[in-house]
C-alpha distance (Angstrom), angle and dihedral (degrees) to the residues before:
residue distance angle dihedral
X1 . . .
X2 3.79 . .
X3 3.83 141.4 .
X4 3.97 148.2 -168.7
X5 3.88 146.9 -150.1
X6 3.83 139.8 -82.3
X7 3.82 151.5 147.7
X8 3.78 137.8 -156.1
X9 3.77 121.4 -71.5
X10 3.79 133.7 178.7
X11 3.80 111.5 -153.5
X12 3.79 132.0 -165.5
X13 3.77 125.0 -159.1
X14 3.79 94.4 -100.0
X15 3.76 100.0 20.4
X16 3.79 113.0 159.4
X17 3.80 116.3 -168.2
X18 3.78 132.5 156.6
X19 3.80 114.2 -136.2
X20 3.78 126.4 161.6
X21 3.79 114.9 -126.9
X22 3.76 95.8 -133.2
X23 3.84 94.9 64.7
X24 3.78 118.1 112.6
X25 3.78 120.3 -122.7
X26 3.81 133.7 -177.1
X27 3.77 123.5 -113.6
X28 3.79 114.2 -98.1
X29 3.79 120.2 -96.7
X30 3.76 123.9 -116.5
X31 3.81 87.9 -106.2
X32 3.81 91.7 55.0
X33 3.79 92.7 44.6
X34 3.82 88.1 55.5
X35 3.81 87.2 73.7
X36 3.81 87.8 72.9
X37 3.78 105.2 97.1
X38 3.83 90.5 13.3
X39 3.82 117.0 62.5
X40 3.77 88.4 -7.3
X41 3.76 128.1 48.0
X42 3.83 115.8 -106.4
X43 3.82 87.3 -96.5
X44 3.79 95.0 49.9
X45 3.81 104.7 -99.1
X46 3.80 121.7 134.2
X47 3.77 104.0 -90.2
X48 3.81 95.7 -155.7
X49 3.77 123.3 79.1
X50 3.77 123.6 -118.6
X51 3.82 125.8 -84.1
X52 3.80 93.0 -105.1
X53 3.79 93.3 53.7
X54 3.80 91.4 -125.2
X55 3.82 89.8 116.4
X56 3.80 111.8 47.2
X57 3.77 128.2 -147.1
X58 3.81 117.6 -88.5
X59 3.83 108.4 -109.5
X60 3.77 101.8 178.8
X61 3.79 103.2 -62.0
X62 3.76 129.8 -114.7
X63 3.83 103.8 -48.7
X64 3.79 140.6 178.0
X65 3.77 115.8 -86.5
X66 3.79 92.8 42.0
X67 3.78 128.2 121.7
X68 3.80 95.2 -92.5
X69 3.80 112.7 83.6
X70 3.77 129.1 -160.3
X71 3.77 125.3 -112.7
X72 3.79 127.3 -126.9
X73 3.82 130.3 -69.6
X74 3.82 92.4 32.2
X75 3.80 91.1 -66.7
X76 3.83 113.5 133.3
X77 3.78 119.3 -134.8
X78 3.82 114.4 -120.7
X79 3.80 104.4 -94.3
X80 3.81 91.9 -161.3
X81 3.83 104.9 47.7
X82 3.80 94.2 149.6
X83 3.83 97.0 52.4
X84 3.79 114.4 118.3
X85 3.82 126.9 -166.4
X86 3.79 113.9 -87.4
X87 3.82 88.4 -149.9
X88 3.77 142.0 -32.4
X89 3.77 127.2 -115.5
X90 3.80 111.4 -138.3
X91 3.79 136.0 161.1
X92 3.80 87.2 -93.1
X93 3.85 94.5 63.0
X94 3.82 99.6 21.3
X95 3.84 94.7 116.7
X96 3.83 89.4 62.7
X97 3.81 93.0 60.9
X98 3.81 105.6 26.4
X99 3.82 93.6 107.7
X100 3.78 88.7 66.0
X101 3.83 96.9 48.1
X102 3.78 129.0 79.0
X103 3.83 120.6 -116.9
X104 3.82 87.0 -109.0
X105 3.80 92.8 53.3
X106 3.81 89.8 48.4
X107 3.82 88.4 51.0
X108 3.82 90.1 57.0
X109 3.79 89.4 57.9
X110 3.79 89.9 49.4
X111 3.80 92.3 47.5
X112 3.80 96.6 47.2
X113 3.84 117.8 38.6
X114 3.84 91.3 -164.4
X115 3.80 93.8 51.4
X116 3.79 115.7 125.6
X117 3.78 137.0 172.6
X118 3.82 119.3 -148.1
X119 3.82 109.3 -148.0
X120 3.79 120.1 -155.2
X121 3.79 136.9 -174.1
X122 3.80 110.3 -68.3
X123 3.78 112.5 -110.3
X124 3.79 117.8 -174.9
X125 3.80 97.1 -149.7
X126 3.83 99.4 156.2
X127 3.78 118.8 125.1
X128 3.82 140.0 149.0
X129 3.80 130.0 -151.5
X130 3.81 108.2 -75.7
X131 3.80 93.8 -117.9
X132 3.79 91.6 61.8
X133 3.80 93.9 59.1
X134 3.83 91.2 72.5
X135 3.83 88.3 47.9
X136 3.80 90.9 54.5
X137 3.84 92.0 48.1
X138 3.82 90.5 51.2
X139 3.81 89.7 49.4
X140 3.80 90.0 54.6
X141 3.80 90.0 58.3
X142 3.82 97.5 41.5
X143 3.81 114.1 23.5
X144 3.80 121.4 105.4
X145 3.78 137.9 179.3
X146 3.79 115.4 -116.4
X147 3.84 136.9 178.5
X148 3.79 91.7 40.6
X149 3.80 91.7 -52.7
X150 3.82 93.9 -49.1
X151 3.78 93.8 109.3
X152 3.78 142.2 24.2
X153 3.78 133.7 -138.2
X154 3.78 134.8 -165.8
X155 3.80 87.9 32.7
X156 3.80 128.0 141.7
X157 3.84 122.1 -156.5
X158 3.85 104.8 -62.5
X159 3.84 143.7 23.5
X160 3.81 107.9 2.9
X161 3.83 95.8 -172.6
X162 3.78 113.5 38.3
X163 3.84 89.4 161.6
X164 3.82 100.1 41.3
X165 3.81 126.0 -168.5
X166 3.82 99.6 179.7
X167 3.79 138.5 46.6
X168 3.78 93.7 -114.6
X169 3.80 91.0 54.2
X170 3.79 89.4 55.5
X171 3.81 91.6 47.5
X172 3.81 92.5 48.6
X173 3.80 88.9 53.5
X174 3.80 87.9 57.2
X175 3.78 92.6 47.8
X176 3.82 94.9 47.5
X177 3.80 99.7 37.5
X178 3.82 118.7 131.9
X179 3.78 118.1 -88.2
X180 3.77 100.9 171.9
X181 3.81 97.7 -74.9
X182 3.80 93.7 -107.1
X183 3.83 127.4 22.9
X184 3.80 142.0 155.6
X185 3.81 117.1 -152.4
X186 3.80 134.1 -168.4
X187 3.79 107.1 -159.1
X188 3.77 143.4 153.4
X189 3.80 130.4 -129.0
X190 3.80 117.6 -156.1
X191 3.81 121.6 -164.8
X192 3.82 102.4 -160.4
X193 3.80 120.5 -151.8
X194 3.79 123.4 -142.7
X195 3.81 91.9 -96.6
X196 3.81 91.7 51.4
X197 3.80 96.2 -105.1
X198 3.79 119.0 137.1
X199 3.82 146.8 170.0
X200 3.83 112.4 -144.3
X201 3.80 118.7 -130.0
X202 3.80 113.5 -154.6
X203 3.81 124.3 -149.0
X204 3.75 139.0 -173.5
X205 3.78 113.0 -162.3
X206 3.80 136.5 173.8
X207 3.80 125.9 -155.1
X208 3.81 123.3 -171.8
X209 3.80 132.5 170.9
X210 3.84 113.0 -143.8
X211 3.81 90.1 -118.1
X212 3.80 88.2 63.0
X213 3.83 99.2 47.9
X214 3.77 114.9 116.4
X215 3.81 88.4 -120.1
X216 3.81 93.1 44.2
X217 3.78 131.9 -130.8
X218 3.80 115.5 -39.0
X219 3.78 116.1 -137.9
X220 3.81 90.1 -143.5
X221 3.77 110.0 29.2
X222 3.83 95.3 39.5
X223 3.78 99.3 39.0
X224 3.84 92.0 113.7
X225 3.82 99.6 23.1
X226 3.79 120.4 111.3
X227 3.81 96.6 178.9
X228 3.81 145.4 -27.1
X229 3.81 120.5 -117.6
X230 3.80 131.6 -170.7
X231 3.82 123.1 -178.1
X232 3.81 130.3 -176.0
X233 3.82 128.3 -174.0
X234 3.81 110.5 -137.9
X235 3.83 100.8 176.1
X236 3.02 152.1 66.8
X237 3.78 101.4 40.5
X238 3.79 95.1 -121.9
X239 3.82 90.6 61.7
X240 3.80 100.3 31.5
X241 3.79 113.4 125.6
X242 3.80 96.6 27.8
X243 3.79 108.0 130.9
X244 3.82 135.6 -177.4
X245 3.80 127.9 -157.1
X246 3.79 121.3 -167.0
X247 3.81 132.2 -176.9
X248 3.81 98.3 -164.5
X249 3.80 106.7 -145.9
X250 3.74 119.0 -152.5
X251 3.82 98.3 -141.6
X252 3.82 102.3 37.4
X253 3.79 94.1 177.7
X254 3.78 89.9 58.9
X255 3.82 91.9 41.7
X256 3.80 121.8 8.2
X257 3.78 120.3 -128.4
X258 3.80 109.2 -81.0
X259 3.80 109.7 -130.1
X260 3.81 135.9 166.9
X261 3.79 131.1 -176.4
X262 3.79 128.2 -154.3
X263 3.80 111.1 -150.0
X264 3.79 111.2 -157.4
X265 3.83 92.5 -159.6
X266 3.80 93.6 53.5
X267 3.82 93.2 32.7
X268 3.76 93.2 -140.9
X269 3.80 141.8 106.4
X270 3.78 120.1 -122.6
X271 3.77 136.2 175.2
X272 3.79 113.1 -99.2
X273 3.82 112.4 -154.1
X274 3.81 90.9 164.8
X275 3.82 91.1 68.5
X276 3.78 89.5 97.9
X277 3.79 141.4 71.9
X278 3.82 109.9 -3.0
X279 3.80 96.5 -11.5
X280 3.83 110.4 137.3
X281 3.82 116.9 -96.8
X282 3.80 118.0 -130.8
X283 3.78 117.8 -113.9
X284 3.81 96.3 16.8
X285 3.85 101.2 98.2
X286 3.81 90.8 -122.2
X287 3.81 93.0 -59.1
X288 3.78 97.8 115.2
X289 3.80 137.6 47.4
X290 3.79 123.7 -145.9
X291 3.77 91.1 -103.7
X292 3.84 93.1 50.6
X293 3.82 91.5 73.7
X294 3.80 112.2 107.4
X295 3.82 85.3 15.4
X296 3.84 88.9 -76.4
X297 3.77 133.6 7.5
X298 3.78 142.6 158.7
X299 3.78 138.2 36.4
X300 3.79 117.5 -6.3
X301 3.79 95.4 -157.1
X302 3.83 98.6 107.6
X303 3.80 93.9 64.6
X304 3.79 141.2 63.2
X305 3.81 106.1 -130.9
X306 3.77 126.9 -146.2
X307 3.79 128.4 -176.1
X308 3.81 108.6 -139.9
X309 3.84 94.6 179.9
X310 3.79 135.0 -122.4
X311 3.77 133.3 -39.4
X312 3.79 140.7 163.1
X313 3.77 114.8 -101.2
X314 3.78 138.3 175.2
X315 3.80 103.0 -117.8
X316 3.80 136.5 169.5
X317 3.80 106.1 -91.2
X318 3.79 140.3 161.7
X319 3.81 87.0 10.5
X320 3.82 95.4 175.4
X321 3.79 93.7 142.6
X322 3.79 87.8 70.7
X323 3.83 89.0 63.7
X324 3.81 95.2 53.2
X325 3.83 110.2 125.5
X326 3.80 90.8 -151.0
X327 3.78 87.5 65.3
X328 3.81 115.4 87.3
X329 3.76 123.3 -152.0
X330 3.80 92.8 -115.3
X331 3.81 88.9 56.9
X332 3.80 92.9 52.1
X333 3.79 98.3 40.5
X334 3.80 118.4 72.1
X335 3.82 133.8 166.0
X336 3.80 109.4 -77.7
X337 3.81 98.8 3.3
X338 3.79 146.5 4.2
X339 3.78 118.7 -70.4
X340 3.86 105.1 -88.4
X341 3.79 89.6 -148.3
X342 3.80 89.4 78.2
X343 3.81 99.1 38.8
X344 3.78 129.2 94.8
X345 3.81 126.7 -160.8
X346 3.79 126.7 -173.5
X347 3.81 135.6 -177.8
X348 3.80 110.7 -104.8
X349 3.78 137.8 159.9
X350 3.79 113.8 -106.2
X351 3.78 136.6 -174.9
X352 3.80 111.1 -121.8
X353 3.81 116.3 -143.9
X354 3.81 127.6 177.7
X355 3.81 122.9 -154.3
X356 3.83 118.6 -167.4
X357 3.79 121.4 -173.3
X358 3.81 112.3 -108.1
X359 3.78 121.4 -116.8
X360 3.77 109.3 -87.8
X361 3.84 95.2 16.2
X362 3.81 123.6 114.5
X363 3.79 128.3 -140.5
X364 3.80 132.6 135.5
X365 3.80 88.7 -121.3
X366 3.80 110.4 66.9
X367 3.79 91.7 -177.7
X368 3.78 138.6 13.5
X369 3.76 128.2 -169.5
X370 3.78 112.0 -160.5
X371 3.80 127.4 -160.7
X372 3.79 107.5 -162.3
X373 3.82 121.1 -169.2
X374 3.83 111.6 -117.9
X375 3.81 93.6 -146.2
X376 3.86 100.4 51.1
X377 3.85 102.8 16.5
X378 3.79 86.8 -130.9
X379 3.81 116.9 136.5
X380 3.80 106.4 -110.4
X381 3.82 99.8 -178.6
X382 3.78 132.3 11.1
X383 3.83 124.2 -174.3
X384 3.82 113.9 -155.8
X385 3.82 123.7 -157.6
X386 3.79 129.4 -161.6
X387 3.82 127.5 -133.1
X388 3.82 91.2 -85.8
X389 3.77 91.7 57.6
X390 3.79 94.0 -107.0
X391 3.80 124.4 137.8
X392 3.79 105.7 -105.3
X393 3.81 113.0 162.5
X394 3.82 133.4 18.0
X395 3.79 120.4 -157.4
X396 3.81 125.7 -162.9
X397 3.82 127.1 -174.7
X398 3.79 113.3 -151.9
X399 3.82 103.0 -145.3
X400 3.77 126.6 -150.3
X401 3.78 132.4 171.5
X402 3.80 113.2 -126.1
X403 3.77 89.8 -151.9
X404 3.83 97.9 -178.7
X405 3.82 89.1 64.6
X406 3.86 99.8 28.4
X407 3.78 91.6 -118.2
X408 3.82 128.2 137.1
X409 3.82 111.6 -154.1
X410 3.78 137.8 133.5
X411 3.80 134.1 -75.8
X412 3.81 87.4 -156.8
X413 3.76 143.5 -25.4
X414 3.80 126.2 -138.4
X415 3.79 129.8 -157.6
X416 3.82 116.6 -166.2
X417 3.79 122.7 -159.2
X418 3.81 105.5 -148.9
X419 3.81 93.2 -168.2
X420 3.81 100.2 52.9
X421 3.80 100.0 26.9
X422 3.81 89.7 -127.3
X423 3.78 124.1 122.1
X424 3.78 141.3 -172.9
X425 3.79 125.8 -137.2
X426 3.83 117.6 -170.8
X427 3.79 135.3 -178.8
X428 3.80 97.1 41.3
X429 3.81 115.6 151.1
X430 3.83 106.1 167.4
X431 3.80 93.0 117.6
X432 3.81 96.7 36.3
X433 3.86 115.0 106.7
X434 3.80 89.9 -144.8
X435 3.78 123.6 26.3
X436 3.82 115.0 173.5
X437 3.78 134.3 13.2
X438 3.78 110.3 -170.6
X439 3.79 125.5 -157.4
X440 3.81 96.8 10.9
X441 3.78 108.1 173.2
X442 3.81 114.9 -116.6
X443 3.80 135.4 168.3
X444 3.75 128.1 -140.8
X445 3.80 89.6 -109.3
X446 3.83 88.8 62.8
X447 3.80 86.1 70.6
X448 3.80 98.4 51.1
X449 3.81 126.8 114.7
X450 3.82 88.7 -114.4
X451 3.82 89.4 56.0
X452 3.81 88.7 50.9
X453 3.82 89.3 52.9
X454 3.83 90.9 51.9
X455 3.83 90.5 54.3
X456 3.79 90.3 64.2
X457 3.77 96.1 52.4
């Protein structure tokens, strides 16, 4: 097991503070940690709603065992089918809401005159399995940043810093958040051209934390492993058979991410050191870097990190319509952006974190501003800037609560290129016969380079 750092923090709904990520803070006391599950949610969000009543109090989230039941193929049924938009944000009324939109979101309105954002009642559905709440509280009292913030110690499984005091602590919460422990997904990525045309790329991937392996976490082999990841491309034919294996290391400065690629054309496995940072991602038509997956992933060492504070933001949330099997990809995908008819935005509190490329480091993104949901620790919106300081790409994570397995994740994520007018949407499963398989048993040997070679045979 592992763990990270922390200190006490009192947060207000629209608290804005400026703290540098490199500062050292003490671990929280038992008395401070007692706020988790009391004035704070068990994951560290403010439990109370906001003064205006537009953000409600958290009352436990949407959890398994409730009245709403999941559908088939791991695809949750929309628990709010009768909800209607409270209003829509358009270019006509944009000025009224601009203080609750990111610069990237505002840029989408400027880029596309027909762009609109349907805003619904805020529902704080996020929840974890009950047994993980004690784990998170223990992390708050024990976890510490190490290696200049590039690693964590005294950390167990999920969310090292539920009461963060630095930008890197917030980012590590995003990286380590709970995603079901073990899951297999069948999804589609769609790189969309400026005229709205597209060729879907289909993936099967498997994600397993060492704690959830059938043979359990190894004290030696897993000492610096956060999770194991295996991805296969199943369509189109020109890419079929390409596979990627990743051993995601926790401290990637101490030990770089271990990655291997199987190339179906060459019929061989090779190490893949470029599967990191701004290395190009397969099947995305150049629209995504390696560290864009899951909104943001990987080592944080190339950036200086600054915690701006908290604010209220309209973010994609409870996006169950995007999982509807009656919805075809060509109905959802439009030129410039996704069809707003099937999107849902809500007002939520987010942590705001700014990453600026260090002097002497290289990355295609010179700056990123991240807006990370306080309830799930998932990044909801990320604005990406180029080397000239111009807004370049805007990422949005469309959150859903997989309530049958107490897991917040995404129904899709979109990455818009403001320069070219193209965009990428990943994680779609509307046309997939089977979407998610939770808790599938796997052994460590299933994530070996020899296992990757067998996939291609």
